[in-house]
A tleap script that builds the chain and sets N, CA, C and O, in Angstrom:
source leaprc.protein.ff14SB
mol = sequence {
  NMET THR THR ALA TRP THR ILE PRO VAL PRO
  ALA GLU GLY MET ALA LEU ARG SER LEU VAL
  ILE THR GLY SER ASP ARG ASP LEU GLU VAL
  ARG LEU GLY ARG GLU GLU VAL PRO PRO VAL
  ARG PHE PRO VAL SER ASP ALA ARG VAL THR
  ALA THR ASP ASP VAL ALA LEU ASP LEU SER
  ARG SER GLU ASP ALA CYS LEU SER LEU GLU
  TYR THR ALA ALA PRO GLY LEU SER LEU ILE
  ASP ALA ARG VAL LEU TRP ASP GLU GLU PHE
  LEU ASP THR PRO GLU VAL GLU GLU ARG LEU
  SER ALA LEU PHE GLY GLY GLY GLY GLU PRO
  VAL PRO VAL PRO ASP CYS CYS LEU ARG VAL
  GLU LEU SER LEU ALA GLY ARG GLU CALA
}
set mol.1.N position { 32.866 59.740 4.534 }
set mol.1.CA position { 31.623 60.389 4.895 }
set mol.1.C position { 30.725 59.369 5.613 }
set mol.1.O position { 30.588 58.228 5.171 }
set mol.2.N position { 30.128 59.795 6.706 }
set mol.2.CA position { 29.247 58.927 7.481 }
set mol.2.C position { 27.825 59.032 6.950 }
set mol.2.O position { 27.314 60.125 6.707 }
set mol.3.N position { 27.197 57.879 6.775 }
set mol.3.CA position { 25.814 57.805 6.327 }
set mol.3.C position { 24.979 57.222 7.448 }
set mol.3.O position { 25.431 56.329 8.163 }
set mol.4.N position { 23.758 57.723 7.607 }
set mol.4.CA position { 22.845 57.217 8.642 }
set mol.4.C position { 21.573 56.714 7.988 }
set mol.4.O position { 21.051 57.332 7.060 }
set mol.5.N position { 21.083 55.593 8.478 }
set mol.5.CA position { 19.801 55.027 8.041 }
set mol.5.C position { 18.904 54.981 9.263 }
set mol.5.O position { 19.269 54.399 10.284 }
set mol.6.N position { 17.734 55.591 9.163 }
set mol.6.CA position { 16.807 55.610 10.282 }
set mol.6.C position { 15.895 54.397 10.203 }
set mol.6.O position { 15.233 54.168 9.191 }
set mol.7.N position { 15.869 53.631 11.269 }
set mol.7.CA position { 15.001 52.462 11.337 }
set mol.7.C position { 13.562 52.955 11.362 }
set mol.7.O position { 13.229 53.835 12.156 }
set mol.8.N position { 12.697 52.403 10.504 }
set mol.8.CA position { 11.312 52.876 10.453 }
set mol.8.C position { 10.527 52.498 11.709 }
set mol.8.O position { 9.991 51.395 11.817 }
set mol.9.N position { 10.472 53.435 12.653 }
set mol.9.CA position { 9.774 53.220 13.921 }
set mol.9.C position { 8.456 53.983 13.880 }
set mol.9.O position { 8.452 55.183 13.606 }
set mol.10.N position { 7.328 53.307 14.150 }
set mol.10.CA position { 6.039 54.007 14.167 }
set mol.10.C position { 6.032 55.135 15.209 }
set mol.10.O position { 6.833 55.122 16.143 }
set mol.11.N position { 5.140 56.096 15.050 }
set mol.11.CA position { 5.058 57.234 15.971 }
set mol.11.C position { 4.845 56.784 17.412 }
set mol.11.O position { 5.356 57.416 18.338 }
set mol.12.N position { 4.092 55.693 17.613 }
set mol.12.CA position { 3.845 55.193 18.969 }
set mol.12.C position { 4.978 54.313 19.487 }
set mol.12.O position { 4.908 53.824 20.614 }
set mol.13.N position { 6.022 54.104 18.683 }
set mol.13.CA position { 7.154 53.267 19.073 }
set mol.13.C position { 6.990 51.845 18.566 }
set mol.13.O position { 5.894 51.435 18.181 }
set mol.14.N position { 8.078 51.099 18.568 }
set mol.14.CA position { 8.074 49.701 18.160 }
set mol.14.C position { 8.130 48.840 19.419 }
set mol.14.O position { 9.067 48.949 20.210 }
set mol.15.N position { 7.130 47.988 19.600 }
set mol.15.CA position { 7.065 47.137 20.782 }
set mol.15.C position { 8.207 46.126 20.782 }
set mol.15.O position { 8.433 45.424 19.797 }
set mol.16.N position { 8.927 46.064 21.909 }
set mol.16.CA position { 10.022 45.122 22.079 }
set mol.16.C position { 9.828 44.320 23.355 }
set mol.16.O position { 9.274 44.824 24.331 }
set mol.17.N position { 10.277 43.085 23.349 }
set mol.17.CA position { 10.356 42.302 24.582 }
set mol.17.C position { 11.647 42.661 25.300 }
set mol.17.O position { 11.676 42.787 26.524 }
set mol.18.N position { 12.729 42.826 24.514 }
set mol.18.CA position { 14.017 43.173 25.104 }
set mol.18.C position { 14.958 43.694 24.035 }
set mol.18.O position { 14.739 43.494 22.841 }
set mol.19.N position { 15.996 44.356 24.479 }
set mol.19.CA position { 17.119 44.760 23.639 }
set mol.19.C position { 18.348 44.179 24.305 }
set mol.19.O position { 18.606 44.449 25.478 }
set mol.20.N position { 19.113 43.379 23.566 }
set mol.20.CA position { 20.325 42.771 24.107 }
set mol.20.C position { 21.505 43.181 23.239 }
set mol.20.O position { 21.446 43.103 22.012 }
set mol.21.N position { 22.577 43.619 23.893 }
set mol.21.CA position { 23.848 43.868 23.217 }
set mol.21.C position { 24.814 42.874 23.831 }
set mol.21.O position { 25.053 42.889 25.039 }
set mol.22.N position { 25.365 42.016 22.997 }
set mol.22.CA position { 26.201 40.938 23.528 }
set mol.22.C position { 27.444 40.749 22.674 }
set mol.22.O position { 27.460 41.087 21.490 }
set mol.23.N position { 28.481 40.205 23.291 }
set mol.23.CA position { 29.711 39.905 22.570 }
set mol.23.C position { 30.899 40.642 23.132 }
set mol.23.O position { 30.856 41.195 24.232 }
set mol.24.N position { 31.953 40.637 22.358 }
set mol.24.CA position { 33.172 41.350 22.720 }
set mol.24.C position { 33.962 41.634 21.454 }
set mol.24.O position { 33.857 40.911 20.463 }
set mol.25.N position { 34.738 42.677 21.502 }
set mol.25.CA position { 35.638 43.039 20.417 }
set mol.25.C position { 34.910 43.052 19.079 }
set mol.25.O position { 33.980 43.840 18.903 }
set mol.26.N position { 35.299 42.213 18.141 }
set mol.26.CA position { 34.702 42.202 16.797 }
set mol.26.C position { 33.460 41.315 16.701 }
set mol.26.O position { 32.909 41.155 15.612 }
set mol.27.N position { 33.019 40.750 17.789 }
set mol.27.CA position { 31.840 39.889 17.781 }
set mol.27.C position { 30.662 40.524 18.506 }
set mol.27.O position { 29.856 39.817 19.110 }
set mol.28.N position { 30.553 41.832 18.456 }
set mol.28.CA position { 29.468 42.539 19.119 }
set mol.28.C position { 28.203 42.448 18.269 }
set mol.28.O position { 28.251 42.617 17.051 }
set mol.29.N position { 27.069 42.179 18.923 }
set mol.29.CA position { 25.818 41.994 18.204 }
set mol.29.C position { 24.675 42.655 18.962 }
set mol.29.O position { 24.634 42.633 20.192 }
set mol.30.N position { 23.754 43.239 18.218 }
set mol.30.CA position { 22.525 43.802 18.777 }
set mol.30.C position { 21.394 42.843 18.445 }
set mol.30.O position { 21.281 42.366 17.315 }
set mol.31.N position { 20.553 42.562 19.445 }
set mol.31.CA position { 19.375 41.699 19.263 }
set mol.31.C position { 18.151 42.448 19.760 }
set mol.31.O position { 18.053 42.784 20.940 }
set mol.32.N position { 17.227 42.707 18.861 }
set mol.32.CA position { 15.970 43.354 19.217 }
set mol.32.C position { 14.899 42.272 19.288 }
set mol.32.O position { 14.475 41.753 18.255 }
set mol.33.N position { 14.456 41.924 20.504 }
set mol.33.CA position { 13.403 40.933 20.690 }
set mol.33.C position { 12.063 41.598 20.504 }
set mol.33.O position { 11.589 42.316 21.385 }
set mol.34.N position { 11.445 41.363 19.352 }
set mol.34.CA position { 10.191 42.042 19.026 }
set mol.34.C position { 8.985 41.184 19.372 }
set mol.34.O position { 9.098 39.976 19.578 }
set mol.35.N position { 7.825 41.837 19.430 }
set mol.35.CA position { 6.564 41.149 19.723 }
set mol.35.C position { 6.077 40.416 18.482 }
set mol.35.O position { 5.979 41.007 17.407 }
set mol.36.N position { 5.773 39.134 18.625 }
set mol.36.CA position { 5.112 38.325 17.614 }
set mol.36.C position { 5.845 38.168 16.284 }
set mol.36.O position { 5.239 37.706 15.317 }
set mol.37.N position { 7.094 38.526 16.198 }
set mol.37.CA position { 7.906 38.297 14.988 }
set mol.37.C position { 9.294 37.857 15.437 }
set mol.37.O position { 9.664 38.073 16.591 }
set mol.38.N position { 10.065 37.244 14.545 }
set mol.38.CA position { 11.410 36.823 14.935 }
set mol.38.C position { 12.253 38.024 15.374 }
set mol.38.O position { 12.024 39.143 14.914 }
set mol.39.N position { 13.224 37.798 16.258 }
set mol.39.CA position { 14.089 38.903 16.683 }
set mol.39.C position { 14.946 39.406 15.528 }
set mol.39.O position { 15.261 38.663 14.599 }
set mol.40.N position { 15.313 40.663 15.602 }
set mol.40.CA position { 16.230 41.251 14.633 }
set mol.40.C position { 17.617 41.182 15.246 }
set mol.40.O position { 17.816 41.607 16.384 }
set mol.41.N position { 18.582 40.645 14.496 }
set mol.41.CA position { 19.961 40.531 14.969 }
set mol.41.C position { 20.888 41.101 13.909 }
set mol.41.O position { 20.733 40.822 12.720 }
set mol.42.N position { 21.860 41.906 14.351 }
set mol.42.CA position { 22.859 42.383 13.404 }
set mol.42.C position { 24.141 42.757 14.139 }
set mol.42.O position { 24.104 43.186 15.292 }
set mol.43.N position { 25.283 42.589 13.456 }
set mol.43.CA position { 26.573 42.903 14.062 }
set mol.43.C position { 26.810 44.410 14.081 }
set mol.43.O position { 26.366 45.130 13.187 }
set mol.44.N position { 27.513 44.876 15.107 }
set mol.44.CA position { 27.861 46.294 15.206 }
set mol.44.C position { 29.283 46.440 15.733 }
set mol.44.O position { 29.839 45.526 16.341 }
set mol.45.N position { 29.851 47.610 15.485 }
set mol.45.CA position { 31.148 47.922 16.086 }
set mol.45.C position { 30.960 48.751 17.345 }
set mol.45.O position { 31.766 48.670 18.272 }
set mol.46.N position { 29.886 49.558 17.382 }
set mol.46.CA position { 29.599 50.427 18.517 }
set mol.46.C position { 28.089 50.522 18.700 }
set mol.46.O position { 27.322 50.415 17.743 }
set mol.47.N position { 27.680 50.724 19.950 }
set mol.47.CA position { 26.258 50.913 20.230 }
set mol.47.C position { 26.096 51.971 21.301 }
set mol.47.O position { 26.847 52.006 22.276 }
set mol.48.N position { 25.106 52.837 21.111 }
set mol.48.CA position { 24.755 53.840 22.114 }
set mol.48.C position { 23.261 53.719 22.369 }
set mol.48.O position { 22.459 53.750 21.436 }
set mol.49.N position { 22.891 53.583 23.638 }
set mol.49.CA position { 21.489 53.425 24.005 }
set mol.49.C position { 21.132 54.502 25.027 }
set mol.49.O position { 21.827 54.677 26.028 }
set mol.50.N position { 20.051 55.215 24.765 }
set mol.50.CA position { 19.489 56.137 25.751 }
set mol.50.C position { 18.145 55.556 26.173 }
set mol.50.O position { 17.454 54.926 25.372 }
set mol.51.N position { 17.783 55.771 27.429 }
set mol.51.CA position { 16.553 55.169 27.941 }
set mol.51.C position { 15.926 56.059 29.005 }
set mol.51.O position { 16.607 56.842 29.668 }
set mol.52.N position { 14.617 55.920 29.151 }
set mol.52.CA position { 13.895 56.627 30.206 }
set mol.52.C position { 14.122 55.910 31.532 }
set mol.52.O position { 14.673 54.810 31.565 }
set mol.53.N position { 13.696 56.538 32.618 }
set mol.53.CA position { 13.956 56.004 33.966 }
set mol.53.C position { 13.312 54.649 34.242 }
set mol.53.O position { 13.773 53.922 35.122 }
set mol.54.N position { 12.266 54.297 33.516 }
set mol.54.CA position { 11.576 53.042 33.789 }
set mol.54.C position { 12.182 51.837 33.070 }
set mol.54.O position { 11.628 50.739 33.131 }
set mol.55.N position { 13.296 52.030 32.400 }
set mol.55.CA position { 13.977 50.937 31.695 }
set mol.55.C position { 15.138 50.465 32.549 }
set mol.55.O position { 15.921 51.274 33.047 }
set mol.56.N position { 15.251 49.150 32.719 }
set mol.56.CA position { 16.329 48.566 33.522 }
set mol.56.C position { 17.398 47.967 32.612 }
set mol.56.O position { 17.099 47.500 31.513 }
set mol.57.N position { 18.636 47.986 33.077 }
set mol.57.CA position { 19.754 47.374 32.368 }
set mol.57.C position { 20.294 46.245 33.220 }
set mol.57.O position { 20.712 46.465 34.357 }
set mol.58.N position { 20.288 45.028 32.674 }
set mol.58.CA position { 20.875 43.870 33.338 }
set mol.58.C position { 22.165 43.516 32.624 }
set mol.58.O position { 22.178 43.338 31.406 }
set mol.59.N position { 23.250 43.412 33.379 }
set mol.59.CA position { 24.569 43.110 32.839 }
set mol.59.C position { 24.987 41.745 33.334 }
set mol.59.O position { 24.911 41.456 34.528 }
set mol.60.N position { 25.437 40.894 32.401 }
set mol.60.CA position { 25.892 39.564 32.808 }
set mol.60.C position { 27.063 39.117 31.950 }
set mol.60.O position { 27.260 39.600 30.835 }
set mol.61.N position { 27.826 38.195 32.486 }
set mol.61.CA position { 28.923 37.603 31.735 }
set mol.61.C position { 28.344 36.412 30.988 }
set mol.61.O position { 27.708 35.551 31.596 }
set mol.62.N position { 28.554 36.351 29.679 }
set mol.62.CA position { 28.012 35.224 28.933 }
set mol.62.C position { 29.098 34.213 28.560 }
set mol.62.O position { 28.787 33.050 28.302 }
set mol.63.N position { 30.341 34.628 28.529 }
set mol.63.CA position { 31.491 33.752 28.287 }
set mol.63.C position { 32.719 34.481 28.821 }
set mol.63.O position { 32.606 35.591 29.341 }
set mol.64.N position { 33.881 33.867 28.695 }
set mol.64.CA position { 35.108 34.552 29.078 }
set mol.64.C position { 35.255 35.806 28.226 }
set mol.64.O position { 35.181 35.738 26.999 }
set mol.65.N position { 35.459 36.932 28.864 }
set mol.65.CA position { 35.680 38.217 28.202 }
set mol.65.C position { 34.533 38.602 27.264 }
set mol.65.O position { 34.750 39.269 26.252 }
set mol.66.N position { 33.329 38.184 27.598 }
set mol.66.CA position { 32.159 38.497 26.784 }
set mol.66.C position { 31.047 38.963 27.717 }
set mol.66.O position { 30.753 38.308 28.717 }
set mol.67.N position { 30.436 40.087 27.391 }
set mol.67.CA position { 29.355 40.618 28.214 }
set mol.67.C position { 28.040 40.579 27.464 }
set mol.67.O position { 28.000 40.590 26.234 }
set mol.68.N position { 26.973 40.535 28.231 }
set mol.68.CA position { 25.639 40.619 27.666 }
set mol.68.C position { 24.880 41.678 28.452 }
set mol.68.O position { 24.726 41.563 29.668 }
set mol.69.N position { 24.406 42.706 27.760 }
set mol.69.CA position { 23.624 43.770 28.370 }
set mol.69.C position { 22.199 43.639 27.868 }
set mol.69.O position { 21.961 43.670 26.661 }
set mol.70.N position { 21.253 43.492 28.776 }
set mol.70.CA position { 19.858 43.338 28.381 }
set mol.70.C position { 19.022 44.458 28.988 }
set mol.70.O position { 19.002 44.647 30.204 }
set mol.71.N position { 18.336 45.192 28.128 }
set mol.71.CA position { 17.436 46.254 28.558 }
set mol.71.C position { 16.026 45.683 28.616 }
set mol.71.O position { 15.572 45.048 27.665 }
set mol.72.N position { 15.330 45.909 29.735 }
set mol.72.CA position { 13.966 45.418 29.898 }
set mol.72.C position { 13.127 46.469 30.618 }
set mol.72.O position { 13.660 47.382 31.249 }
set mol.73.N position { 11.821 46.327 30.516 }
set mol.73.CA position { 10.888 47.172 31.260 }
set mol.73.C position { 9.589 46.391 31.385 }
set mol.73.O position { 9.254 45.587 30.515 }
set mol.74.N position { 8.859 46.630 32.466 }
set mol.74.CA position { 7.564 45.980 32.633 }
set mol.74.C position { 6.493 47.007 32.282 }
set mol.74.O position { 6.559 48.125 32.795 }
set mol.75.N position { 5.538 46.704 31.463 }
set mol.75.CA position { 5.251 45.425 30.840 }
set mol.75.C position { 6.054 45.161 29.566 }
set mol.75.O position { 5.916 44.084 28.985 }
set mol.76.N position { 6.866 46.077 29.120 }
set mol.76.CA position { 7.677 45.860 27.929 }
set mol.76.C position { 8.375 47.136 27.514 }
set mol.76.O position { 8.180 48.194 28.112 }
set mol.77.N position { 9.186 47.021 26.492 }
set mol.77.CA position { 9.942 48.153 25.977 }
set mol.77.C position { 9.293 48.723 24.730 }
set mol.77.O position { 8.520 48.055 24.043 }
set mol.78.N position { 9.623 49.959 24.460 }
set mol.78.CA position { 9.230 50.590 23.220 }
set mol.78.C position { 10.465 51.254 22.627 }
set mol.78.O position { 11.097 52.094 23.268 }
set mol.79.N position { 10.800 50.876 21.417 }
set mol.79.CA position { 11.886 51.522 20.685 }
set mol.79.C position { 11.299 52.792 20.097 }
set mol.79.O position { 10.383 52.729 19.277 }
set mol.80.N position { 11.819 53.955 20.509 }
set mol.80.CA position { 11.217 55.206 20.062 }
set mol.80.C position { 12.044 55.920 18.995 }
set mol.80.O position { 11.528 56.790 18.293 }
set mol.81.N position { 13.311 55.562 18.867 }
set mol.81.CA position { 14.153 56.144 17.818 }
set mol.81.C position { 15.338 55.216 17.602 }
set mol.81.O position { 15.863 54.637 18.553 }
set mol.82.N position { 15.759 55.077 16.350 }
set mol.82.CA position { 16.888 54.193 16.064 }
set mol.82.C position { 17.559 54.589 14.755 }
set mol.82.O position { 16.901 54.865 13.751 }
set mol.83.N position { 18.873 54.607 14.796 }
set mol.83.CA position { 19.658 54.903 13.589 }
set mol.83.C position { 20.819 53.929 13.491 }
set mol.83.O position { 21.413 53.541 14.497 }
set mol.84.N position { 21.129 53.543 12.271 }
set mol.84.CA position { 22.316 52.736 11.980 }
set mol.84.C position { 23.230 53.621 11.142 }
set mol.84.O position { 22.794 54.222 10.160 }
set mol.85.N position { 24.505 53.699 11.537 }
set mol.85.CA position { 25.455 54.567 10.851 }
set mol.85.C position { 26.622 53.759 10.315 }
set mol.85.O position { 26.997 52.739 10.894 }
set mol.86.N position { 27.199 54.214 9.203 }
set mol.86.CA position { 28.381 53.567 8.643 }
set mol.86.C position { 29.151 54.575 7.799 }
set mol.86.O position { 28.628 55.627 7.433 }
set mol.87.N position { 30.386 54.239 7.500 }
set mol.87.CA position { 31.260 55.074 6.700 }
set mol.87.C position { 31.169 54.607 5.252 }
set mol.87.O position { 31.457 53.448 4.955 }
set mol.88.N position { 30.772 55.500 4.354 }
set mol.88.CA position { 30.619 55.146 2.942 }
set mol.88.C position { 31.926 54.665 2.317 }
set mol.88.O position { 31.907 53.984 1.291 }
set mol.89.N position { 33.049 55.009 2.920 }
set mol.89.CA position { 34.343 54.574 2.401 }
set mol.89.C position { 34.461 53.056 2.442 }
set mol.89.O position { 35.153 52.467 1.611 }
set mol.90.N position { 33.787 52.409 3.409 }
set mol.90.CA position { 33.914 50.969 3.588 }
set mol.90.C position { 32.710 50.173 3.088 }
set mol.90.O position { 32.842 48.988 2.781 }
set mol.91.N position { 31.551 50.800 3.001 }
set mol.91.CA position { 30.338 50.069 2.625 }
set mol.91.C position { 29.574 50.809 1.537 }
set mol.91.O position { 29.551 52.039 1.509 }
set mol.92.N position { 28.950 50.051 0.642 }
set mol.92.CA position { 28.128 50.586 -0.428 }
set mol.92.C position { 26.758 50.959 0.138 }
set mol.92.O position { 25.994 50.083 0.541 }
set mol.93.N position { 26.448 52.244 0.168 }
set mol.93.CA position { 25.236 52.726 0.820 }
set mol.93.C position { 23.946 52.095 0.303 }
set mol.93.O position { 23.161 51.618 1.123 }
set mol.94.N position { 23.671 52.060 -1.016 }
set mol.94.CA position { 22.402 51.462 -1.457 }
set mol.94.C position { 22.259 49.991 -1.034 }
set mol.94.O position { 21.163 49.554 -0.680 }
set mol.95.N position { 23.333 49.246 -1.067 }
set mol.95.CA position { 23.274 47.837 -0.673 }
set mol.95.C position { 22.974 47.685 0.819 }
set mol.95.O position { 22.158 46.849 1.209 }
set mol.96.N position { 23.632 48.491 1.651 }
set mol.96.CA position { 23.402 48.420 3.097 }
set mol.96.C position { 21.968 48.817 3.419 }
set mol.96.O position { 21.310 48.150 4.218 }
set mol.97.N position { 21.475 49.887 2.813 }
set mol.97.CA position { 20.098 50.322 3.057 }
set mol.97.C position { 19.097 49.250 2.636 }
set mol.97.O position { 18.103 49.026 3.326 }
set mol.98.N position { 19.353 48.589 1.513 }
set mol.98.CA position { 18.465 47.523 1.045 }
set mol.98.C position { 18.447 46.355 2.033 }
set mol.98.O position { 17.383 45.817 2.339 }
set mol.99.N position { 19.605 45.969 2.525 }
set mol.99.CA position { 19.683 44.859 3.477 }
set mol.99.C position { 19.031 45.207 4.814 }
set mol.99.O position { 18.349 44.373 5.410 }
set mol.100.N position { 19.239 46.436 5.283 }
set mol.100.CA position { 18.615 46.854 6.534 }
set mol.100.C position { 17.095 46.916 6.390 }
set mol.100.O position { 16.370 46.506 7.296 }
set mol.101.N position { 16.609 47.425 5.256 }
set mol.101.CA position { 15.166 47.474 5.015 }
set mol.101.C position { 14.571 46.073 5.019 }
set mol.101.O position { 13.505 45.859 5.597 }
set mol.102.N position { 15.239 45.123 4.387 }
set mol.102.CA position { 14.764 43.738 4.358 }
set mol.102.C position { 14.783 43.143 5.764 }
set mol.102.O position { 13.851 42.440 6.155 }
set mol.103.N position { 15.834 43.422 6.517 }
set mol.103.CA position { 15.965 42.893 7.871 }
set mol.103.C position { 14.831 43.387 8.766 }
set mol.103.O position { 14.204 42.590 9.464 }
set mol.104.N position { 14.567 44.675 8.754 }
set mol.104.CA position { 13.541 45.224 9.628 }
set mol.104.C position { 12.138 45.002 9.085 }
set mol.104.O position { 11.162 45.121 9.825 }
set mol.105.N position { 12.029 44.681 7.802 }
set mol.105.CA position { 10.728 44.350 7.238 }
set mol.105.C position { 10.282 42.954 7.626 }
set mol.105.O position { 9.123 42.744 7.985 }
set mol.106.N position { 11.209 41.989 7.555 }
set mol.106.CA position { 10.858 40.607 7.847 }
set mol.106.C position { 11.496 40.081 9.107 }
set mol.106.O position { 10.911 39.248 9.798 }
set mol.107.N position { 12.681 40.552 9.416 }
set mol.107.CA position { 13.367 40.151 10.644 }
set mol.107.C position { 13.955 38.768 10.607 }
set mol.107.O position { 13.665 37.966 9.719 }
set mol.108.N position { 14.787 38.505 11.588 }
set mol.108.CA position { 15.316 37.167 11.804 }
set mol.108.C position { 16.765 36.963 11.453 }
set mol.108.O position { 17.520 36.454 12.281 }
set mol.109.N position { 17.186 37.332 10.279 }
set mol.109.CA position { 18.544 37.023 9.849 }
set mol.109.C position { 19.493 38.191 10.092 }
set mol.109.O position { 19.103 39.347 9.929 }
set mol.110.N position { 20.746 37.901 10.484 }
set mol.110.CA position { 21.718 38.972 10.652 }
set mol.110.C position { 22.004 39.676 9.327 }
set mol.110.O position { 21.891 39.071 8.261 }
set mol.111.N position { 22.369 40.938 9.396 }
set mol.111.CA position { 22.724 41.698 8.202 }
set mol.111.C position { 24.094 41.228 7.728 }
set mol.111.O position { 25.050 41.279 8.502 }
set mol.112.N position { 24.221 40.771 6.486 }
set mol.112.CA position { 25.510 40.270 6.002 }
set mol.112.C position { 26.444 41.382 5.547 }
set mol.112.O position { 26.770 41.479 4.364 }
set mol.113.N position { 26.873 42.218 6.482 }
set mol.113.CA position { 27.841 43.268 6.203 }
set mol.113.C position { 28.936 43.180 7.254 }
set mol.113.O position { 28.719 42.602 8.319 }
set mol.114.N position { 30.103 43.740 6.977 }
set mol.114.CA position { 31.188 43.682 7.963 }
set mol.114.C position { 30.775 44.319 9.284 }
set mol.114.O position { 30.296 45.453 9.302 }
set mol.115.N position { 30.959 43.596 10.395 }
set mol.115.CA position { 30.552 44.093 11.700 }
set mol.115.C position { 31.364 45.277 12.177 }
set mol.115.O position { 30.906 46.032 13.035 }
set mol.116.N position { 32.547 45.456 11.646 }
set mol.116.CA position { 33.406 46.542 12.117 }
set mol.116.C position { 32.955 47.893 11.577 }
set mol.116.O position { 33.545 48.916 11.926 }
set mol.117.N position { 31.935 47.925 10.745 }
set mol.117.CA position { 31.552 49.169 10.084 }
set mol.117.C position { 30.233 49.766 10.539 }
set mol.117.O position { 29.988 50.947 10.295 }
set mol.118.N position { 29.373 48.994 11.193 }
set mol.118.CA position { 28.071 49.510 11.598 }
set mol.118.C position { 28.096 50.036 13.028 }
set mol.118.O position { 28.658 49.410 13.926 }
set mol.119.N position { 27.474 51.201 13.221 }
set mol.119.CA position { 27.266 51.748 14.552 }
set mol.119.C position { 25.766 51.940 14.716 }
set mol.119.O position { 25.064 52.184 13.734 }
set mol.120.N position { 25.270 51.835 15.928 }
set mol.120.CA position { 23.841 51.953 16.156 }
set mol.120.C position { 23.574 52.912 17.307 }
set mol.120.O position { 24.313 52.935 18.291 }
set mol.121.N position { 22.507 53.710 17.177 }
set mol.121.CA position { 22.043 54.610 18.223 }
set mol.121.C position { 20.571 54.306 18.440 }
set mol.121.O position { 19.767 54.418 17.514 }
set mol.122.N position { 20.214 53.921 19.667 }
set mol.122.CA position { 18.848 53.495 19.981 }
set mol.122.C position { 18.308 54.284 21.175 }
set mol.122.O position { 19.051 54.594 22.107 }
set mol.123.N position { 17.021 54.603 21.144 }
set mol.123.CA position { 16.348 55.255 22.269 }
set mol.123.C position { 15.187 54.376 22.690 }
set mol.123.O position { 14.386 53.946 21.860 }
set mol.124.N position { 15.099 54.108 24.010 }
set mol.124.CA position { 14.093 53.205 24.572 }
set mol.124.C position { 13.236 53.912 25.616 }
set mol.124.O position { 13.664 54.872 26.257 }
set mol.125.N position { 12.028 53.413 25.766 }
set mol.125.CA position { 11.133 53.840 26.836 }
set mol.125.C position { 10.336 52.614 27.264 }
set mol.125.O position { 10.186 51.667 26.491 }
set mol.126.N position { 9.825 52.628 28.494 }
set mol.126.CA position { 8.946 51.558 28.935 }
set mol.126.C position { 7.566 51.767 28.341 }
set mol.126.O position { 7.131 52.903 28.148 }
set mol.127.N position { 6.873 50.665 28.048 }
set mol.127.CA position { 5.497 50.745 27.549 }
set mol.127.C position { 4.542 50.848 28.722 }
set mol.127.O position { 4.810 50.313 29.797 }
set mol.128.N position { 3.441 51.527 28.521 }
set mol.128.CA position { 2.416 51.610 29.560 }
set mol.128.C position { 1.570 50.358 29.538 }
set mol.128.O position { 1.335 49.780 28.477 }
set mol.129.N position { 1.115 49.942 30.691 }
set mol.129.CA position { 0.284 48.726 30.806 }
set mol.129.C position { -1.045 48.896 30.147 }
set mol.129.O position { -1.860 47.973 30.153 }
savepdb mol mol.pdb
quit
């Protein structure tokens, strides 16, 4: 059974400097560069990002067989919706929810769960000046 945890995003959105998805194969990582707090980083197996027209995607090679996708907008990004999904067969739901809550509450440290089990769905928009 798939479980989803909704990242607590304020109604006006969460201010971001950038969203980066980087890595390859089992080393895929999402990095949310937030305003005035440490970035949030966590491993994922899959990522889906939807964005409005004012958001740009920059694609670059960061190493052999490794890509880095960076979403940006001027003057900045706003995370408007976000969910993390996993299969309860592989992960203990209360533990994962507790770790994700701590991560998004304080930020900075990667979530210590198997990277092959987390999927993320994010929606972005550009912030108004």
